[in-house]
N, C-alpha and C positions, 0 to 999 in steps of 0.2 A: 309445738308449732301446729296450728290447725291448717286444714286444706286450703282455705281461702287466702291465708297469708302466704302459703307456699306458692299458690297459683299467681298471686300478685307479684311475688318476688321473681318468679320465672318469667313473667311477662315483662317486667322492668329490665331484667337481665337481657332478654331477647331484644328489646328495643335498643338498649345501650350497645349491644353487639352489632345490630344493624346500622346504627349511626357510625360506629367506629369503622365498619367495613366501607361504608359510603365515603367517609373522610379519607381512608387509605386509598380508595380508588381515585378520588380527585387528586390526591398528592402524587400518585403514580402517573396519572395523565399529565400533570404539570411537569414532573421530572422527564417524562418522555418528550414533551414539547421542547423543554430546555435542551435536551440531548440532541434532538433534531436540529434545533437552531445552531448548536455548537458545531455539528457536522457541516451544516451549510456554510458557516463562517470559516471553518478549516478548509473546505473545498474552494472557497473563493480566495483564500490566501495562498494558494499553490503558486500563483504567478503574481506576487505582490507589486512588481514593477509595472504591470499592465495598466494602462490608463493614466499614469502619472506624468508622462511627457507628451506634449502636443507639438507637432511640427507645423510651423506657420510660415507660409511664403507670402511676402507682400510685394 
């Protein structure tokens, strides 16, 4: 293997690794947002009866 082919291979590998890392960061951010949404839903369901009944006097 000559130097130019080795350099090209290293550059391609480096670019592929950078793309994989960027994709993993996006995936982790998405999972974090989903987790935060889940926590908010669970916090709002602590009193599930709240707001279901309305007292009306006529």
